[in-house]
N, C-alpha and C positions, 0 to 999 in steps of 0.2 A: 616380387619381381617389379623392377622400374621400367616404366615406359617412357620414353622420350619423343615428344613430337619432332618430326623431320625438320623443324624450321630451327630446333634448339642447336646449339653448339654447346660444347664441353670443354671448360677451362680448367686445367689443374694448377694449382699453385707451385712453384718451385720452392724448395726448402720446407723446414718444419714449421707447424703452426701450433700454436697453443690450443689443446682440444676443449678448455675452459669455456673458449669463446661460444657466444651464442648469437642470436639474431641480428642485433644492432652492430657488435663487433666483427661479426663476419661480414657483413655487409660493407662494413669499412674498410675490412681486409681485401675485398673484392676491388674497390676501388684503389686503394693503396698498394697492394701487393700484385695484383693482376692487371690493374689498369683498365678495368672495364666497368660497365653501368649495373649494378645489381639490380636493377629493375628491369632489365632487357628480357628476362625470360630464359636466359641461357643458363645452364648448370655449371656450379662452381665447386671445384672439389679441393679439400684440403686434407692434410695427412700430419700426423705428430712425427717426432724424430725417429722412433722406433719402428715406425711403418706399421703399426699393428691397430691404429685407430684411424678412421677417416669422418669427415663430415661433407656432406653436400649441401648447398643451399640453392634455391630456386625460388623466383617471385612467380606465381601463377596469376597475376593481375589483381589480387583481392589482398594477398599478403604473402610472407616468407613461409616456405617449407624449409624444415632441415631434416635430412636423413642422416642417420650415425650407424657407423658399425665398428664393433670392436672383435677383433680375432682372439679366440682363447688360445690358439698357438698358431704360429707362423707369422709371415709378414706379408703385406702387399707389394707387389713389384710396381715400384715407384718411377715413373719417366723421368730421366733427367732433361732439363732443358739445353737447348743448343747455347753454346757461349754465355753470355750475359742477360740471356731472356730471363723473366720472372715468371714466365706462364708457359705451358703446353697444352696446344690445342688437339683434343682427341676426337674420335669418332664415337656415337653412341655404342657401337659394337666393341670397341676398344675399352670403353668403360666397363661394360659388361664382363669382359674378358679378365680386367684386373680384379673386378669384384668376386670373380668366381675362382680366382688363385692362378690365373694364367699371365706368364710373364711376356708382355706384349714387346718388350725389348729383344727377344729372342725369336720374333716372329717376322715374315718377311710378307709385305702386301704386295699382291700380284698386281701387275697393270691391268686396269679395267676402264672401259670407256663409260663415261657418263655423259648423258644429254646436257648440254649447256642450259644454264639457268634462264636465260633470255628465252629459251623456246626454239632456238634455231639450231639446225643440224650441222 
């Protein structure tokens, strides 16, 4: 089970990624494909073209972690970006659903009130 800190964001790369990539080449893909800083502590998710393998890279302050998953059967429900975007931002809950085989494209998020980040109501 993966536990994401509440401050971490999850970014999914649009399109297919070569799953032979490792630490340095995935960090480069975070900059080139997703357009974010790989040292930010956010979670960056990549998937292959057949949608049966994925990798997550995250910086923990002292080094990179890579999480990898290969499905023996079936595919991941991979989100499609809007128009020309190169990334999709997900919540930690949505990433958990994808990793557990739930198609988040067929779900509807209910309107929910959240306290503003500044602490004012």
